mmJSON file of the N, C-alpha and C atoms, coordinates in Angstrom:
{"data_MODEL":{"atom_site":{
"group_PDB":["ATOM","ATOM","ATOM","ATOM","ATOM","ATOM","ATOM","ATOM","ATOM","ATOM","ATOM","ATOM","ATOM","ATOM","ATOM","ATOM","ATOM","ATOM","ATOM","ATOM","ATOM","ATOM","ATOM","ATOM","ATOM","ATOM","ATOM","ATOM","ATOM","ATOM","ATOM","ATOM","ATOM","ATOM","ATOM","ATOM","ATOM","ATOM","ATOM","ATOM","ATOM","ATOM","ATOM","ATOM","ATOM","ATOM","ATOM","ATOM","ATOM","ATOM","ATOM","ATOM","ATOM","ATOM","ATOM","ATOM","ATOM","ATOM","ATOM","ATOM","ATOM","ATOM","ATOM","ATOM","ATOM","ATOM","ATOM","ATOM","ATOM","ATOM","ATOM","ATOM","ATOM","ATOM","ATOM","ATOM","ATOM","ATOM","ATOM","ATOM","ATOM","ATOM","ATOM","ATOM","ATOM","ATOM","ATOM","ATOM","ATOM","ATOM","ATOM","ATOM","ATOM","ATOM","ATOM","ATOM","ATOM","ATOM","ATOM","ATOM","ATOM","ATOM","ATOM","ATOM","ATOM","ATOM","ATOM","ATOM","ATOM","ATOM","ATOM","ATOM","ATOM","ATOM","ATOM","ATOM","ATOM","ATOM","ATOM","ATOM","ATOM","ATOM","ATOM","ATOM","ATOM","ATOM","ATOM","ATOM","ATOM","ATOM","ATOM","ATOM","ATOM","ATOM","ATOM","ATOM","ATOM","ATOM","ATOM","ATOM","ATOM","ATOM","ATOM","ATOM","ATOM","ATOM","ATOM","ATOM","ATOM","ATOM","ATOM","ATOM","ATOM","ATOM","ATOM","ATOM","ATOM","ATOM","ATOM","ATOM","ATOM","ATOM","ATOM","ATOM","ATOM","ATOM","ATOM","ATOM","ATOM","ATOM","ATOM","ATOM","ATOM","ATOM","ATOM","ATOM","ATOM","ATOM","ATOM","ATOM","ATOM","ATOM","ATOM","ATOM","ATOM","ATOM","ATOM","ATOM","ATOM","ATOM","ATOM","ATOM","ATOM","ATOM","ATOM","ATOM","ATOM","ATOM","ATOM","ATOM","ATOM","ATOM","ATOM","ATOM","ATOM","ATOM","ATOM","ATOM","ATOM","ATOM","ATOM","ATOM","ATOM","ATOM","ATOM","ATOM"],
"id":[1,2,3,4,5,6,7,8,9,10,11,12,13,14,15,16,17,18,19,20,21,22,23,24,25,26,27,28,29,30,31,32,33,34,35,36,37,38,39,40,41,42,43,44,45,46,47,48,49,50,51,52,53,54,55,56,57,58,59,60,61,62,63,64,65,66,67,68,69,70,71,72,73,74,75,76,77,78,79,80,81,82,83,84,85,86,87,88,89,90,91,92,93,94,95,96,97,98,99,100,101,102,103,104,105,106,107,108,109,110,111,112,113,114,115,116,117,118,119,120,121,122,123,124,125,126,127,128,129,130,131,132,133,134,135,136,137,138,139,140,141,142,143,144,145,146,147,148,149,150,151,152,153,154,155,156,157,158,159,160,161,162,163,164,165,166,167,168,169,170,171,172,173,174,175,176,177,178,179,180,181,182,183,184,185,186,187,188,189,190,191,192,193,194,195,196,197,198,199,200,201,202,203,204,205,206,207,208,209,210,211,212,213,214,215,216],
"type_symbol":["N","C","C","N","C","C","N","C","C","N","C","C","N","C","C","N","C","C","N","C","C","N","C","C","N","C","C","N","C","C","N","C","C","N","C","C","N","C","C","N","C","C","N","C","C","N","C","C","N","C","C","N","C","C","N","C","C","N","C","C","N","C","C","N","C","C","N","C","C","N","C","C","N","C","C","N","C","C","N","C","C","N","C","C","N","C","C","N","C","C","N","C","C","N","C","C","N","C","C","N","C","C","N","C","C","N","C","C","N","C","C","N","C","C","N","C","C","N","C","C","N","C","C","N","C","C","N","C","C","N","C","C","N","C","C","N","C","C","N","C","C","N","C","C","N","C","C","N","C","C","N","C","C","N","C","C","N","C","C","N","C","C","N","C","C","N","C","C","N","C","C","N","C","C","N","C","C","N","C","C","N","C","C","N","C","C","N","C","C","N","C","C","N","C","C","N","C","C","N","C","C","N","C","C","N","C","C","N","C","C","N","C","C","N","C","C"],
"label_atom_id":["N","CA","C","N","CA","C","N","CA","C","N","CA","C","N","CA","C","N","CA","C","N","CA","C","N","CA","C","N","CA","C","N","CA","C","N","CA","C","N","CA","C","N","CA","C","N","CA","C","N","CA","C","N","CA","C","N","CA","C","N","CA","C","N","CA","C","N","CA","C","N","CA","C","N","CA","C","N","CA","C","N","CA","C","N","CA","C","N","CA","C","N","CA","C","N","CA","C","N","CA","C","N","CA","C","N","CA","C","N","CA","C","N","CA","C","N","CA","C","N","CA","C","N","CA","C","N","CA","C","N","CA","C","N","CA","C","N","CA","C","N","CA","C","N","CA","C","N","CA","C","N","CA","C","N","CA","C","N","CA","C","N","CA","C","N","CA","C","N","CA","C","N","CA","C","N","CA","C","N","CA","C","N","CA","C","N","CA","C","N","CA","C","N","CA","C","N","CA","C","N","CA","C","N","CA","C","N","CA","C","N","CA","C","N","CA","C","N","CA","C","N","CA","C","N","CA","C","N","CA","C","N","CA","C","N","CA","C","N","CA","C","N","CA","C","N","CA","C","N","CA","C"],
"label_alt_id":[null,null,null,null,null,null,null,null,null,null,null,null,null,null,null,null,null,null,null,null,null,null,null,null,null,null,null,null,null,null,null,null,null,null,null,null,null,null,null,null,null,null,null,null,null,null,null,null,null,null,null,null,null,null,null,null,null,null,null,null,null,null,null,null,null,null,null,null,null,null,null,null,null,null,null,null,null,null,null,null,null,null,null,null,null,null,null,null,null,null,null,null,null,null,null,null,null,null,null,null,null,null,null,null,null,null,null,null,null,null,null,null,null,null,null,null,null,null,null,null,null,null,null,null,null,null,null,null,null,null,null,null,null,null,null,null,null,null,null,null,null,null,null,null,null,null,null,null,null,null,null,null,null,null,null,null,null,null,null,null,null,null,null,null,null,null,null,null,null,null,null,null,null,null,null,null,null,null,null,null,null,null,null,null,null,null,null,null,null,null,null,null,null,null,null,null,null,null,null,null,null,null,null,null,null,null,null,null,null,null,null,null,null,null,null,null],
"label_comp_id":["MET","MET","MET","ALA","ALA","ALA","ARG","ARG","ARG","GLN","GLN","GLN","HIS","HIS","HIS","PRO","PRO","PRO","GLU","GLU","GLU","GLU","GLU","GLU","PRO","PRO","PRO","THR","THR","THR","LEU","LEU","LEU","VAL","VAL","VAL","GLU","GLU","GLU","LEU","LEU","LEU","THR","THR","THR","ILE","ILE","ILE","GLU","GLU","GLU","GLU","GLU","GLU","VAL","VAL","VAL","LYS","LYS","LYS","ALA","ALA","ALA","MET","MET","MET","GLY","GLY","GLY","LYS","LYS","LYS","GLN","GLN","GLN","GLY","GLY","GLY","MET","MET","MET","ALA","ALA","ALA","HIS","HIS","HIS","PRO","PRO","PRO","SER","SER","SER","THR","THR","THR","ARG","ARG","ARG","PRO","PRO","PRO","VAL","VAL","VAL","LEU","LEU","LEU","THR","THR","THR","GLY","GLY","GLY","GLY","GLY","GLY","VAL","VAL","VAL","VAL","VAL","VAL","GLY","GLY","GLY","GLY","GLY","GLY","VAL","VAL","VAL","ILE","ILE","ILE","GLY","GLY","GLY","ALA","ALA","ALA","VAL","VAL","VAL","LEU","LEU","LEU","PRO","PRO","PRO","VAL","VAL","VAL","VAL","VAL","VAL","SER","SER","SER","TRP","TRP","TRP","PRO","PRO","PRO","VAL","VAL","VAL","GLY","GLY","GLY","LEU","LEU","LEU","PHE","PHE","PHE","VAL","VAL","VAL","GLY","GLY","GLY","ALA","ALA","ALA","GLY","GLY","GLY","ILE","ILE","ILE","ALA","ALA","ALA","LEU","LEU","LEU","TYR","TYR","TYR","SER","SER","SER","ARG","ARG","ARG","VAL","VAL","VAL","LYS","LYS","LYS","ARG","ARG","ARG"],
"label_asym_id":["A","A","A","A","A","A","A","A","A","A","A","A","A","A","A","A","A","A","A","A","A","A","A","A","A","A","A","A","A","A","A","A","A","A","A","A","A","A","A","A","A","A","A","A","A","A","A","A","A","A","A","A","A","A","A","A","A","A","A","A","A","A","A","A","A","A","A","A","A","A","A","A","A","A","A","A","A","A","A","A","A","A","A","A","A","A","A","A","A","A","A","A","A","A","A","A","A","A","A","A","A","A","A","A","A","A","A","A","A","A","A","A","A","A","A","A","A","A","A","A","A","A","A","A","A","A","A","A","A","A","A","A","A","A","A","A","A","A","A","A","A","A","A","A","A","A","A","A","A","A","A","A","A","A","A","A","A","A","A","A","A","A","A","A","A","A","A","A","A","A","A","A","A","A","A","A","A","A","A","A","A","A","A","A","A","A","A","A","A","A","A","A","A","A","A","A","A","A","A","A","A","A","A","A","A","A","A","A","A","A","A","A","A","A","A","A"],
"label_entity_id":["1","1","1","1","1","1","1","1","1","1","1","1","1","1","1","1","1","1","1","1","1","1","1","1","1","1","1","1","1","1","1","1","1","1","1","1","1","1","1","1","1","1","1","1","1","1","1","1","1","1","1","1","1","1","1","1","1","1","1","1","1","1","1","1","1","1","1","1","1","1","1","1","1","1","1","1","1","1","1","1","1","1","1","1","1","1","1","1","1","1","1","1","1","1","1","1","1","1","1","1","1","1","1","1","1","1","1","1","1","1","1","1","1","1","1","1","1","1","1","1","1","1","1","1","1","1","1","1","1","1","1","1","1","1","1","1","1","1","1","1","1","1","1","1","1","1","1","1","1","1","1","1","1","1","1","1","1","1","1","1","1","1","1","1","1","1","1","1","1","1","1","1","1","1","1","1","1","1","1","1","1","1","1","1","1","1","1","1","1","1","1","1","1","1","1","1","1","1","1","1","1","1","1","1","1","1","1","1","1","1","1","1","1","1","1","1"],
"label_seq_id":[1,1,1,2,2,2,3,3,3,4,4,4,5,5,5,6,6,6,7,7,7,8,8,8,9,9,9,10,10,10,11,11,11,12,12,12,13,13,13,14,14,14,15,15,15,16,16,16,17,17,17,18,18,18,19,19,19,20,20,20,21,21,21,22,22,22,23,23,23,24,24,24,25,25,25,26,26,26,27,27,27,28,28,28,29,29,29,30,30,30,31,31,31,32,32,32,33,33,33,34,34,34,35,35,35,36,36,36,37,37,37,38,38,38,39,39,39,40,40,40,41,41,41,42,42,42,43,43,43,44,44,44,45,45,45,46,46,46,47,47,47,48,48,48,49,49,49,50,50,50,51,51,51,52,52,52,53,53,53,54,54,54,55,55,55,56,56,56,57,57,57,58,58,58,59,59,59,60,60,60,61,61,61,62,62,62,63,63,63,64,64,64,65,65,65,66,66,66,67,67,67,68,68,68,69,69,69,70,70,70,71,71,71,72,72,72],
"pdbx_PDB_ins_code":[null,null,null,null,null,null,null,null,null,null,null,null,null,null,null,null,null,null,null,null,null,null,null,null,null,null,null,null,null,null,null,null,null,null,null,null,null,null,null,null,null,null,null,null,null,null,null,null,null,null,null,null,null,null,null,null,null,null,null,null,null,null,null,null,null,null,null,null,null,null,null,null,null,null,null,null,null,null,null,null,null,null,null,null,null,null,null,null,null,null,null,null,null,null,null,null,null,null,null,null,null,null,null,null,null,null,null,null,null,null,null,null,null,null,null,null,null,null,null,null,null,null,null,null,null,null,null,null,null,null,null,null,null,null,null,null,null,null,null,null,null,null,null,null,null,null,null,null,null,null,null,null,null,null,null,null,null,null,null,null,null,null,null,null,null,null,null,null,null,null,null,null,null,null,null,null,null,null,null,null,null,null,null,null,null,null,null,null,null,null,null,null,null,null,null,null,null,null,null,null,null,null,null,null,null,null,null,null,null,null,null,null,null,null,null,null],
"Cartn_x":[-6.231,-8.193,-8.817,-9.827,-10.632,-11.356,-11.649,-11.68,-13.33,-14.178,-15.537,-15.815,-16.967,-17.477,-18.53,-18.369,-19.397,-20.688,-21.807,-23.109,-23.422,-23.139,-23.228,-22.346,-22.539,-21.628,-20.921,-19.523,-18.879,-19.634,-19.228,-19.446,-18.75,-17.669,-17.491,-17.739,-18.652,-19.466,-20.695,-21.114,-22.619,-22.615,-21.241,-21.51,-20.77,-20.094,-20.114,-21.407,-22.144,-23.77,-24.673,-24.476,-25.136,-24.536,-23.402,-23.534,-23.336,-23.341,-23.901,-25.238,-26.235,-27.241,-27.915,-27.024,-27.351,-26.914,-25.79,-26.057,-26.818,-26.885,-28.058,-29.4,-30.171,-31.424,-31.272,-30.317,-30.073,-30.979,-31.587,-32.446,-33.273,-33.896,-34.918,-34.645,-33.437,-32.661,-32.798,-33.528,-33.454,-31.999,-30.956,-29.621,-29.304,-29.669,-29.09,-28.931,-29.947,-30.113,-29.583,-29.614,-28.609,-27.515,-26.985,-25.344,-25.141,-25.731,-25.259,-25.85,-26.771,-26.499,-25.673,-25.286,-24.013,-22.683,-22.51,-21.567,-21.692,-22.622,-22.931,-22.766,-23.4,-22.851,-21.285,-21.185,-19.458,-18.444,-19.175,-18.247,-18.426,-19.494,-19.381,-18.718,-18.929,-17.857,-16.135,-15.829,-14.945,-14.497,-15.128,-14.76,-14.948,-15.503,-15.089,-14.071,-14.158,-12.822,-11.158,-10.465,-9.322,-8.53,-8.438,-7.771,-8.172,-9.441,-9.907,-10.334,-10.285,-10.541,-12.239,-12.733,-13.901,-14.302,-13.446,-13.625,-12.932,-12.344,-11.892,-13.357,-13.793,-15.384,-16.462,-16.382,-17.641,-17.399,-15.845,-15.5,-16.557,-15.43,-15.59,-17.444,-17.929,-19.488,-20.25,-19.71,-20.653,-20.201,-19.033,-18.357,-19.405,-19.633,-20.234,-21.136,-22.489,-23.78,-23.716,-23.108,-23.234,-22.843,-21.989,-21.897,-23.213,-23.906,-24.958,-26.214,-26.119,-26.858,-26.922,-25.273,-25.43,-25.13,-24.94,-24.825,-25.855,-27.187,-28.438,-29.009],
"Cartn_y":[65.015,64.465,63.797,64.05,64.094,62.825,62.085,60.633,60.964,59.913,60.077,58.723,58.889,57.991,57.109,55.738,54.457,55.157,54.304,54.435,53.99,53.004,52.444,53.006,53.535,53.544,52.485,53.103,51.825,51.509,50.159,50.202,50.793,51.327,52.455,53.581,54.235,55.213,54.821,53.908,53.406,53.376,52.559,52.811,53.753,55.297,56.383,57.031,56.995,57.663,57.112,55.673,55.076,55.543,55.651,56.21,57.676,58.455,59.265,59.938,59.095,59.338,58.819,57.71,57.271,57.997,59.059,59.863,61.103,61.516,62.369,62.05,60.641,60.683,59.772,59.399,58.97,57.444,57.097,55.891,55.805,56.712,56.309,56.169,55.595,55.472,53.721,53.392,51.76,50.578,51.358,50.27,50.922,51.613,52.187,51.114,50.31,49.254,47.904,47.839,46.637,46.772,47.698,47.747,47.953,48.876,48.814,47.19,46.645,45.106,44.32,44.191,43.472,43.945,45.408,45.606,45.403,45.562,44.543,43.191,42.288,41.057,40.885,41.366,41.592,41.766,42.895,42.779,42.002,41.126,40.135,39.02,38.871,37.852,38.017,38.982,39.667,39.313,39.844,39.79,38.159,37.269,35.905,35.415,35.567,34.757,35.824,34.389,35.383,36.109,35.484,36.349,37.325,38.289,39.054,40.091,41.658,42.133,42.521,43.148,43.478,44.756,45.92,46.848,46.282,45.278,44.857,44.143,43.563,42.365,43.382,44.451,45.549,46.14,46.686,47.099,46.289,44.874,43.755,43.722,43.495,42.803,44.204,45.547,46.289,46.803,46.45,46.332,45.138,44.188,43.23,43.248,44.048,44.774,45.607,46.741,47.717,46.896,46.243,45.991,44.796,44.219,43.485,44.212,45.603,46.314,47.068,47.458,47.909,47.391,46.029,45.185,45.138,44.72,44.286,45.451],
"Cartn_z":[9.456,8.09,9.903,9.51,10.539,10.709,12.073,12.047,12.065,10.857,10.718,11.773,12.375,12.92,11.738,12.649,12.108,12.205,11.429,11.687,12.858,13.509,14.827,15.595,17.237,17.746,18.641,18.787,19.516,21.03,21.404,22.349,23.933,23.616,24.903,24.488,23.74,23.223,23.914,23.747,24.268,26.064,26.282,27.889,28.156,27.747,28.163,28.204,27.181,27.199,28.387,28.379,29.686,31.304,31.205,32.653,32.835,31.805,31.765,32.075,31.553,31.205,33.354,33.467,34.61,35.972,35.788,36.756,36.642,35.494,35.502,35.87,35.965,35.828,37.547,37.893,39.443,39.492,40.207,40.838,39.661,39.131,37.878,36.601,36.29,35.016,35.247,34.535,34.6,34.49,34.036,34.465,35.868,37.004,37.861,38.838,38.891,40.27,39.727,38.459,38.244,38.687,38.199,37.967,39.444,40.372,41.601,42.225,41.912,42.339,42.093,40.834,40.529,41.01,41.465,42.449,43.529,44.624,45.632,45.947,44.573,44.522,44.426,43.465,42.775,44.185,45.46,46.294,47.225,47.435,48.285,48.442,46.917,46.244,46.73,46.523,46.374,48.016,48.876,50.417,50.977,50.158,50.18,49.852,48.788,48.133,48.354,49.191,49.968,48.605,47.414,46.484,46.076,45.934,45.412,46.579,46.215,47.694,47.198,48.307,47.917,47.085,47.088,46.069,44.956,44.319,42.987,42.528,43.303,43.664,42.964,43.634,43.523,42.031,41.871,40.546,39.458,39.351,38.328,38.378,39.126,39.385,38.539,38.854,38.377,37.182,36.252,35.219,34.314,34.816,34.092,33.947,35.159,35.38,34.081,33.938,32.46,31.596,31.462,30.286,29.347,30.349,30.391,29.605,30.376,30.035,28.692,28.42,27.232,26.105,26.108,25.071,24.492,24.768,24.74,22.945],
"occupancy":[1.0,1.0,1.0,1.0,1.0,1.0,1.0,1.0,1.0,1.0,1.0,1.0,1.0,1.0,1.0,1.0,1.0,1.0,1.0,1.0,1.0,1.0,1.0,1.0,1.0,1.0,1.0,1.0,1.0,1.0,1.0,1.0,1.0,1.0,1.0,1.0,1.0,1.0,1.0,1.0,1.0,1.0,1.0,1.0,1.0,1.0,1.0,1.0,1.0,1.0,1.0,1.0,1.0,1.0,1.0,1.0,1.0,1.0,1.0,1.0,1.0,1.0,1.0,1.0,1.0,1.0,1.0,1.0,1.0,1.0,1.0,1.0,1.0,1.0,1.0,1.0,1.0,1.0,1.0,1.0,1.0,1.0,1.0,1.0,1.0,1.0,1.0,1.0,1.0,1.0,1.0,1.0,1.0,1.0,1.0,1.0,1.0,1.0,1.0,1.0,1.0,1.0,1.0,1.0,1.0,1.0,1.0,1.0,1.0,1.0,1.0,1.0,1.0,1.0,1.0,1.0,1.0,1.0,1.0,1.0,1.0,1.0,1.0,1.0,1.0,1.0,1.0,1.0,1.0,1.0,1.0,1.0,1.0,1.0,1.0,1.0,1.0,1.0,1.0,1.0,1.0,1.0,1.0,1.0,1.0,1.0,1.0,1.0,1.0,1.0,1.0,1.0,1.0,1.0,1.0,1.0,1.0,1.0,1.0,1.0,1.0,1.0,1.0,1.0,1.0,1.0,1.0,1.0,1.0,1.0,1.0,1.0,1.0,1.0,1.0,1.0,1.0,1.0,1.0,1.0,1.0,1.0,1.0,1.0,1.0,1.0,1.0,1.0,1.0,1.0,1.0,1.0,1.0,1.0,1.0,1.0,1.0,1.0,1.0,1.0,1.0,1.0,1.0,1.0,1.0,1.0,1.0,1.0,1.0,1.0,1.0,1.0,1.0,1.0,1.0,1.0],
"B_iso_or_equiv":[0.0,0.0,0.0,0.0,0.0,0.0,0.0,0.0,0.0,0.0,0.0,0.0,0.0,0.0,0.0,0.0,0.0,0.0,0.0,0.0,0.0,0.0,0.0,0.0,0.0,0.0,0.0,0.0,0.0,0.0,0.0,0.0,0.0,0.0,0.0,0.0,0.0,0.0,0.0,0.0,0.0,0.0,0.0,0.0,0.0,0.0,0.0,0.0,0.0,0.0,0.0,0.0,0.0,0.0,0.0,0.0,0.0,0.0,0.0,0.0,0.0,0.0,0.0,0.0,0.0,0.0,0.0,0.0,0.0,0.0,0.0,0.0,0.0,0.0,0.0,0.0,0.0,0.0,0.0,0.0,0.0,0.0,0.0,0.0,0.0,0.0,0.0,0.0,0.0,0.0,0.0,0.0,0.0,0.0,0.0,0.0,0.0,0.0,0.0,0.0,0.0,0.0,0.0,0.0,0.0,0.0,0.0,0.0,0.0,0.0,0.0,0.0,0.0,0.0,0.0,0.0,0.0,0.0,0.0,0.0,0.0,0.0,0.0,0.0,0.0,0.0,0.0,0.0,0.0,0.0,0.0,0.0,0.0,0.0,0.0,0.0,0.0,0.0,0.0,0.0,0.0,0.0,0.0,0.0,0.0,0.0,0.0,0.0,0.0,0.0,0.0,0.0,0.0,0.0,0.0,0.0,0.0,0.0,0.0,0.0,0.0,0.0,0.0,0.0,0.0,0.0,0.0,0.0,0.0,0.0,0.0,0.0,0.0,0.0,0.0,0.0,0.0,0.0,0.0,0.0,0.0,0.0,0.0,0.0,0.0,0.0,0.0,0.0,0.0,0.0,0.0,0.0,0.0,0.0,0.0,0.0,0.0,0.0,0.0,0.0,0.0,0.0,0.0,0.0,0.0,0.0,0.0,0.0,0.0,0.0,0.0,0.0,0.0,0.0,0.0,0.0],
"pdbx_formal_charge":[null,null,null,null,null,null,null,null,null,null,null,null,null,null,null,null,null,null,null,null,null,null,null,null,null,null,null,null,null,null,null,null,null,null,null,null,null,null,null,null,null,null,null,null,null,null,null,null,null,null,null,null,null,null,null,null,null,null,null,null,null,null,null,null,null,null,null,null,null,null,null,null,null,null,null,null,null,null,null,null,null,null,null,null,null,null,null,null,null,null,null,null,null,null,null,null,null,null,null,null,null,null,null,null,null,null,null,null,null,null,null,null,null,null,null,null,null,null,null,null,null,null,null,null,null,null,null,null,null,null,null,null,null,null,null,null,null,null,null,null,null,null,null,null,null,null,null,null,null,null,null,null,null,null,null,null,null,null,null,null,null,null,null,null,null,null,null,null,null,null,null,null,null,null,null,null,null,null,null,null,null,null,null,null,null,null,null,null,null,null,null,null,null,null,null,null,null,null,null,null,null,null,null,null,null,null,null,null,null,null,null,null,null,null,null,null],
"auth_seq_id":[1,1,1,2,2,2,3,3,3,4,4,4,5,5,5,6,6,6,7,7,7,8,8,8,9,9,9,10,10,10,11,11,11,12,12,12,13,13,13,14,14,14,15,15,15,16,16,16,17,17,17,18,18,18,19,19,19,20,20,20,21,21,21,22,22,22,23,23,23,24,24,24,25,25,25,26,26,26,27,27,27,28,28,28,29,29,29,30,30,30,31,31,31,32,32,32,33,33,33,34,34,34,35,35,35,36,36,36,37,37,37,38,38,38,39,39,39,40,40,40,41,41,41,42,42,42,43,43,43,44,44,44,45,45,45,46,46,46,47,47,47,48,48,48,49,49,49,50,50,50,51,51,51,52,52,52,53,53,53,54,54,54,55,55,55,56,56,56,57,57,57,58,58,58,59,59,59,60,60,60,61,61,61,62,62,62,63,63,63,64,64,64,65,65,65,66,66,66,67,67,67,68,68,68,69,69,69,70,70,70,71,71,71,72,72,72],
"auth_comp_id":["MET","MET","MET","ALA","ALA","ALA","ARG","ARG","ARG","GLN","GLN","GLN","HIS","HIS","HIS","PRO","PRO","PRO","GLU","GLU","GLU","GLU","GLU","GLU","PRO","PRO","PRO","THR","THR","THR","LEU","LEU","LEU","VAL","VAL","VAL","GLU","GLU","GLU","LEU","LEU","LEU","THR","THR","THR","ILE","ILE","ILE","GLU","GLU","GLU","GLU","GLU","GLU","VAL","VAL","VAL","LYS","LYS","LYS","ALA","ALA","ALA","MET","MET","MET","GLY","GLY","GLY","LYS","LYS","LYS","GLN","GLN","GLN","GLY","GLY","GLY","MET","MET","MET","ALA","ALA","ALA","HIS","HIS","HIS","PRO","PRO","PRO","SER","SER","SER","THR","THR","THR","ARG","ARG","ARG","PRO","PRO","PRO","VAL","VAL","VAL","LEU","LEU","LEU","THR","THR","THR","GLY","GLY","GLY","GLY","GLY","GLY","VAL","VAL","VAL","VAL","VAL","VAL","GLY","GLY","GLY","GLY","GLY","GLY","VAL","VAL","VAL","ILE","ILE","ILE","GLY","GLY","GLY","ALA","ALA","ALA","VAL","VAL","VAL","LEU","LEU","LEU","PRO","PRO","PRO","VAL","VAL","VAL","VAL","VAL","VAL","SER","SER","SER","TRP","TRP","TRP","PRO","PRO","PRO","VAL","VAL","VAL","GLY","GLY","GLY","LEU","LEU","LEU","PHE","PHE","PHE","VAL","VAL","VAL","GLY","GLY","GLY","ALA","ALA","ALA","GLY","GLY","GLY","ILE","ILE","ILE","ALA","ALA","ALA","LEU","LEU","LEU","TYR","TYR","TYR","SER","SER","SER","ARG","ARG","ARG","VAL","VAL","VAL","LYS","LYS","LYS","ARG","ARG","ARG"],
"auth_asym_id":["A","A","A","A","A","A","A","A","A","A","A","A","A","A","A","A","A","A","A","A","A","A","A","A","A","A","A","A","A","A","A","A","A","A","A","A","A","A","A","A","A","A","A","A","A","A","A","A","A","A","A","A","A","A","A","A","A","A","A","A","A","A","A","A","A","A","A","A","A","A","A","A","A","A","A","A","A","A","A","A","A","A","A","A","A","A","A","A","A","A","A","A","A","A","A","A","A","A","A","A","A","A","A","A","A","A","A","A","A","A","A","A","A","A","A","A","A","A","A","A","A","A","A","A","A","A","A","A","A","A","A","A","A","A","A","A","A","A","A","A","A","A","A","A","A","A","A","A","A","A","A","A","A","A","A","A","A","A","A","A","A","A","A","A","A","A","A","A","A","A","A","A","A","A","A","A","A","A","A","A","A","A","A","A","A","A","A","A","A","A","A","A","A","A","A","A","A","A","A","A","A","A","A","A","A","A","A","A","A","A","A","A","A","A","A","A"],
"auth_atom_id":["N","CA","C","N","CA","C","N","CA","C","N","CA","C","N","CA","C","N","CA","C","N","CA","C","N","CA","C","N","CA","C","N","CA","C","N","CA","C","N","CA","C","N","CA","C","N","CA","C","N","CA","C","N","CA","C","N","CA","C","N","CA","C","N","CA","C","N","CA","C","N","CA","C","N","CA","C","N","CA","C","N","CA","C","N","CA","C","N","CA","C","N","CA","C","N","CA","C","N","CA","C","N","CA","C","N","CA","C","N","CA","C","N","CA","C","N","CA","C","N","CA","C","N","CA","C","N","CA","C","N","CA","C","N","CA","C","N","CA","C","N","CA","C","N","CA","C","N","CA","C","N","CA","C","N","CA","C","N","CA","C","N","CA","C","N","CA","C","N","CA","C","N","CA","C","N","CA","C","N","CA","C","N","CA","C","N","CA","C","N","CA","C","N","CA","C","N","CA","C","N","CA","C","N","CA","C","N","CA","C","N","CA","C","N","CA","C","N","CA","C","N","CA","C","N","CA","C","N","CA","C","N","CA","C","N","CA","C","N","CA","C","N","CA","C","N","CA","C","N","CA","C"],
"pdbx_PDB_model_num":[1,1,1,1,1,1,1,1,1,1,1,1,1,1,1,1,1,1,1,1,1,1,1,1,1,1,1,1,1,1,1,1,1,1,1,1,1,1,1,1,1,1,1,1,1,1,1,1,1,1,1,1,1,1,1,1,1,1,1,1,1,1,1,1,1,1,1,1,1,1,1,1,1,1,1,1,1,1,1,1,1,1,1,1,1,1,1,1,1,1,1,1,1,1,1,1,1,1,1,1,1,1,1,1,1,1,1,1,1,1,1,1,1,1,1,1,1,1,1,1,1,1,1,1,1,1,1,1,1,1,1,1,1,1,1,1,1,1,1,1,1,1,1,1,1,1,1,1,1,1,1,1,1,1,1,1,1,1,1,1,1,1,1,1,1,1,1,1,1,1,1,1,1,1,1,1,1,1,1,1,1,1,1,1,1,1,1,1,1,1,1,1,1,1,1,1,1,1,1,1,1,1,1,1,1,1,1,1,1,1,1,1,1,1,1,1]
}}}
Protein backbone atom coordinates (compact mmCIF):
# COMPACT_ATOMS: atom_id res chain seq x y z
CA MET A 1 0.00 0.00 0.00
CA ALA A 2 1.45 3.39 -0.96
CA ARG A 3 1.99 5.91 1.81
CA GLN A 4 -0.05 9.03 1.28
CA HIS A 5 1.41 12.39 2.26
CA PRO A 6 -0.65 14.66 4.46
CA GLU A 7 -1.54 18.05 3.02
CA GLU A 8 1.04 19.81 5.18
CA PRO A 9 4.65 18.58 5.04
CA THR A 10 6.16 17.18 8.23
CA LEU A 11 8.84 18.97 10.21
CA VAL A 12 11.44 16.50 8.89
CA GLU A 13 10.42 17.17 5.28
CA LEU A 14 10.53 20.93 5.85
CA THR A 15 13.97 20.66 7.45
CA ILE A 16 15.34 18.56 4.59
CA GLU A 17 14.03 21.05 2.04
CA GLU A 18 15.53 23.96 4.01
CA VAL A 19 18.95 22.29 4.18
CA LYS A 20 18.83 21.51 0.45
CA ALA A 21 17.94 25.13 -0.33
CA MET A 22 20.75 26.37 1.92
CA GLY A 23 23.17 24.07 0.11
CA LYS A 24 22.11 25.32 -3.31
CA GLN A 25 21.95 29.03 -2.50
CA GLY A 26 24.80 29.23 0.00
CA MET A 27 25.14 32.55 1.81
CA ALA A 28 22.35 34.06 -0.32
CA HIS A 29 19.76 31.91 1.48
CA PRO A 30 18.08 33.74 4.39
CA SER A 31 18.57 30.82 6.81
CA THR A 32 22.30 30.31 6.25
CA ARG A 33 23.61 33.16 8.41
CA PRO A 34 21.37 32.45 11.44
CA VAL A 35 22.22 28.73 11.34
CA LEU A 36 25.95 29.46 11.08
CA THR A 37 25.67 31.98 13.91
CA GLY A 38 23.84 29.41 16.03
CA GLY A 39 26.61 26.91 15.34
CA VAL A 40 29.31 29.38 16.35
CA VAL A 41 27.48 30.33 19.55
CA GLY A 42 26.93 26.66 20.37
CA GLY A 43 30.59 25.89 19.67
CA VAL A 44 31.74 28.65 22.01
CA ILE A 45 29.38 27.48 24.73
CA GLY A 46 30.55 23.91 24.20
CA ALA A 47 34.18 25.00 24.51
CA VAL A 48 33.48 26.83 27.78
CA LEU A 49 31.42 24.10 29.45
CA PRO A 50 33.49 21.20 30.79
CA VAL A 51 30.76 18.60 30.12
CA VAL A 52 30.21 19.38 26.41
CA SER A 53 32.87 19.57 23.72
CA TRP A 54 32.86 22.31 21.07
CA PRO A 55 31.80 20.02 18.18
CA VAL A 56 28.74 18.90 20.13
CA GLY A 57 27.93 22.52 21.00
CA LEU A 58 28.37 23.54 17.37
CA PHE A 59 26.02 20.82 16.16
CA VAL A 60 23.40 21.55 18.82
CA GLY A 61 23.57 25.32 18.27
CA ALA A 62 23.16 24.95 14.51
CA GLY A 63 20.35 22.46 15.04
CA ILE A 64 18.46 24.79 17.34
CA ALA A 65 18.85 27.69 14.92
CA LEU A 66 17.70 25.54 11.99
CA TYR A 67 14.71 24.29 13.98
CA SER A 68 13.68 27.82 14.86
CA ARG A 69 13.89 28.84 11.18
CA VAL A 70 11.86 25.85 9.96
CA LYS A 71 9.26 26.02 12.72
CA ARG A 72 8.10 29.55 11.69
